[in-house]
N, C-alpha and C positions, 0 to 999 in steps of 0.2 A: 504494500500500500504506500502510495506517495502522496504527501501533502504539499500544497503550494500556498503561498501567501500573497496578499496584495495590500499595500498600505493605502488607506483612503486618501485620495487627493483630487476630488472628494471620494470617488469610487474607482478602484483599479485592481486588476488581478495580475499577479506575478507568479513566480515559481520559486519554491524553496523547499528543501527536503526536511520534513518533520520538525520544523521550527517556526515559531512566530516571534517577532522581535519588536522592541521599541528602543529608540535612541535616546540616551540621556547624556547629560554632561554635568558632572559634579566632582568636587575634589574629595580626598580621603576623609577630612574631618566631617563632611556632611554625611558620610556613610553611617554615622552613629544614630541618627534619627531617620534613617531611610525607610520609606514604606513603598512596597511594590505589590499591587493587587491586579491579578488577571481575572477578568470576568467574561463569561459567554453572554452576550447581550440579549439574545432572543428570549432566554428564560431567566436572565439575571442570576446565573449560576456562578458561584465562586470556583475558579479553576485553580488558582494558586495565590497564597497570601504570604507576604514577607514583611516583618518589622524587626530589623536588626538580625533576625533569624527566621527560618520557616515557621509560619503559624498556620497549621493545616487543620485546625479544628473546624473551620467554616467550609472547608473544601467539599464540593459535591462528591457523592459516592462514585459517580461514573469516572471521575478523574483520579481516584485514589491509586497511589503507587505508579502513576503514569507521568507525573510532571516533575520538573526540576529546573532550577536556575543555574546559571554559570557563575558559581560563587567566586571563583578566582578572577572573574572579570567585572564583577559588580562595582568595585572601587574605581574601575576605569570607565564607568558609565554604561555598561552593558546590562540591560534588564531583560534580555531575551529569555523566552520560556521554551524548554524542550518538552515536546509531547510525544510519548512513545505508544506503541500499540495502536496506531492511528486507525480509526474506523470511519465509514461513510458518515455515521451520525455525528462525527466531530466537526464536520464542515459548517461554516457559518461565520458570523461577525464576532470579533473579540475586542474587548477594551482593556488597555493597559493603563492603570492609574499609578503615577509615581508622585511621591512627596519627599522633598528635602527641606533643609533650612532656607533654601532660596525660593521655595514655592512649590506649586503643584503643576502636574502636566498630564494630559490625557492623550493617548494614541489609540487608533482603531485599526484593526487588521481584519481582512477577509481571508479566512482559511478555506482553501479548496482541496478536495481529496480526489485523487485518481487511483484506480486500480487498473493498470495498463494490461493490454492483451499480452500475456506471457507465452502462451503456447496454443497452437491450433492442432487438433487431433483429426486424423483421417484414417478410415479403414473401410475395407470392402467385405460385405457379407453377401454371398451369392451374387446377384446382379445389382445390388444396391451399394452406392458409395455414400458414406456418412461422414459429416464434418461437424466438429463441436469445439467449444472453448468455454472455460469456466472462470468464475471469480473476477468479473470485469465491472468497472464503473468509470464513467456513466454508461448508459445503455448503448450497446454496440450494434453495428450493422454486419451482415454477412452476404457476400456476393460470390458467384461461381463464374468460372471461365474455362474454356477447353483449348487445347492445342493438338492438332490444328483446329480453327473455328468450326463449329458444327451446328446442326439444327436441333441439338438437344435442348429441351426446355430447361433454362437456367433461372427461371423466375420464381422458383419455389419459395414461398414465404417461410422464413425461419421460425422455429419455436423458441420463445424467449421466456425464461423463468427468473424470478427474483427471489433470492434467499432471505433468511431472517436477518442477515447482516447487510441487506439492501444491495448485495452484489448481483450481477447478472450472469446467467448461463445461457448460451445460445447454441442452437443446433439446426442442421438441415441435412437433407439427403437427396440423391439423384438416383433414378432407376435407369440402368443402361440396357440397351438391346444388344444382341450378339454383334451387330455391325459397329457398335460404339465402344466395344470392350477395349479396343486398341487406343482410344483417346487418352490424352493426358489431362487430368482434371486438376484445377486449381481453385482452392477455397481461401478467401480473404476475409478476416474479421478485423473490423476497424472501429475506433472511436474518433472523437474530434482531435485527440492528441497523439494517438499512435496506431499502428496496424501491424499485423503479422499474417503471413500466408503459409499454406501447406500445399504442396503439389504431389499428386499421387499417380503412379504408373504401375500397371500390371504387366509383368514380363511373362513370356511363355514358360510353362512348367518344364522342369528337367527331371530326367529319370537316371538313376544310378543303380548298378548291381554290385558295385564294390563298396567297401566300408569307408572309403574316403572320397571327398569331393570338395570343390571350391565353388562358392556362390559369389558372383560379382555384384558390385554396387556401382552401376554405371553413372549415377548422378554425382558421384564423387570425382573431383578432379585428380590429377596425378599426385597431388600432395594434400594431406588433410589439414595442413596448417591453416588456422583461422576458422576451422569448423569443429563441431563436436559430432561424434559418430555413435550411434546405438544400433545394435542388431537385436531383433526380437523374434520369438517363435510363437506362431499362432496369435499374433497381435499383442498379447499381454505379458508373456514371459520374457524377461530380459536375458539375453545371452551374454552380451558384453557392452561396456561403455568405454569410449575413448574421448577425452576432453581435448579442446582446441589448444590448451596450453601444455599438454603433456603427450609425448609420443607414445608412451606406454599405455596399455589398456587394462581394464579390470573385468575379469570373467566371473560370472555368478557361480556359486557353489555347484549348482545342478549341472553345469555345462563344462566344468573343468576337464573332464575326461575326453569330451568330444571336440573342444576347440584346440586346433593345432596351431593356429596363429591368424594374424591379420596382415594382409599385404599393404604396401605403401599406398596402393590405390583403394584400400578399404575392403577388398574382397575377403570373405570369411572362409577360412580353411578348416574343414571338419574331418574327424577321424572316428573310428570305432562306432559307426552308425548302425542302428538297427531299425526295425519297423516302427519303434516308438518315436523315432525322429522324423517320420514322414509328416509333412505339414507345410505351413506358410512361413517363409523366412522374410522378415521385413528389414530393410536397410533404411535408417533414418539419418539424414545429414542436416545439421542445423547451423545457422549463423544467427546474427542479431535480428534478422527480419523474416527469415523464411526457413521452412522445414521441407526437405525433399524426401519422399517416401517411395521406395520401390519394393514391390512384393514379388516373390518367386515361390512357386509351389514345388517342393521337392518330393518326388515319388521314388520310393526305395523298392526295387524289384527283389522278389524272393530268389535266393540262390539255390540252385538245384543240388540235391544231395545224392551221390551215387552209393547204392547199397550193394555190398558184396557178401557172399556167404558160401557155405559148403554143405551139401546134402548127401547123405549116404543112403543108397537104396539097396535092399537085399535082392537076390535073384528071384525070390518068390514074388516080390512086388513087381518086378519087371515082367514076369510071365503072366501076370493077371490081365 
């Protein structure tokens, strides 16, 4: 959750992370009788009170254990308030009242709260492509596009739900015909302040009869520098993660025996495969704005077993 501020002049919105502030100027001797009071004006709630030291008896319950002043900077005229655990309900107009031996001062701040689009999820179930994103504020939009452009109906109205925390979840889906299964689908979720996209591509299935194989990740460039890489099995089970800042990768406990390695191009090298490992392998490549998802169905063929043996027949059995 990100909070932004605007100092009223008379009304203005700006951006600042989890802090609202008021400028003061006073010398160290005036600090003795200093009063700082932060109030949320809509309900006249006491957010934080200070008189030579914190006086939190009047503090409203919803701000308990969430506010603090910058004590080492107060003597230099900084009456900023730090608000942690920011929620949508915290946005609104705040008043900072200060009093020193030289007089009193009022400042007003508009606190704006954003929950940016952090991730867009896409997956395919049979002939349906689903796109979703959660925990967003303000209310987002969702749009579809395809590559190459197609006659697919992309105007599906998304489903939007608001949680108890006043955050928004959004989802939508497309139904593909057989002729449209080769299209690349792109889903974009956006607010007024940020956007993220996910691109989905279904590759032809591959069949192996050996216990080893390599599954490519064609959306990844020759180097994974600047990206994060995730391989999944059947959409939900994480096989491995590789961060953009670290060349090494982390394999989940369930897949340590099967993962032989990851190539520089992001291809997944597997070993010791059995029928239990037949399914959908998803390669997810993400940067700051987009996630590229490629699905490959891996079919594992049964290996034939040759049975040899020895049978002894008596002469009596042969004559019958």
